[in-house]
N, C-alpha and C positions, 0 to 999 in steps of 0.2 A: 933258440930262434936266430936266424941269420940276418934278420932285418930286411929281407927281400920284399919289395912291393908287389902287390897283386894288381894286375891290370883291371881296369873297370869292366872290360868285356868278360874276363874270367869271373870276376865277382858276380856280375849279373847272371851269367850262365849257370854258375853253381847255385845261386839263389833261386833261379827258375827251376833247375833240376830238383832241388830240395822241396820247393813249393809244389811241383808236379807230383812228387812222391807222396807228400802229405795229402794233397787234394785229390789225387787220382787213385791212390792205393790205400793209404792208412785211414782215410775217412770211411772206408767200408767197415771198419771195426769200431766206429763211433757208437756211442750209446744210443739205443732206440728209446730210452726213457725221456720224458719231457724235461726241458731245461728248468732251471731254478724258478723262473717267473711263472711258468705254467704249473709247476708243482705247488707253489704257494697259492696260486689262484684256485687250484682244485682243493687244496686243504682248507682254505678259508671260505669256500663255498661260492665263489663268484666266477669259477672257471667256465661255466656254461653261458655266461653273458657276453663273451667276446664276439665281436663281429668279424667278418672276413676282411682280409687286407685287399686294398685296391689292386695289388699286384698278384693276387692269388691265381689268376688265370695266365700269368706270364709263362713263357716257355721254360724258364729255369726255377719256377716256384717249388717250394717244399724240398729243397736239396736234391732235385732230380731234373731229368729232361723229359718234357711232356712227350708222350708217345713212345718212350723207351723206358719201361719200368725196370726196376731191379738194380743190381750193382753197376752195370754198364752205364745206365743213365746217371747214376750218382757220380761216377768217375768222370764222365764227360762234362757234367755240370760243374764239377770242381775245377777241371782243366780250363773250361771256358771262363770261369771266374778269375783264375789267375792271369789269363791272357788279357782280359778286360782291365783288370787292375794294373797290369804291367804297361799296357798302352796308355792308360790315364796318367800313370806316374811318369812315363817317358815324356809325354806332352807337357806335364807340369814342370818337370825338371828343365826341359829345354826353354820353356817360357821364363822360368826364374833365372836361368843362366843368361838369357838375353837382357834381362833387366839389370843384372849386375854389371 
């Protein structure tokens, strides 16, 4: 290691690129099996008692994009998610920087 510093911009751009790769591409190979909580609920017999989420009708519900089924909808939903989180974190970081 040469001890070179990485600029904040480079760090954020590389982080965004890796996040986009995971959310937009690698997520397509995610398991279609239920998560652990759903699995336990089904095995113990109360899986059918769940009620719908208030956000079930939202445009990005169920890891997809309403109106665009299939892998493209899943990829776009993942990319929208990282953009939303990125914007929220930027706003939070700037607000905390002003306080300091």
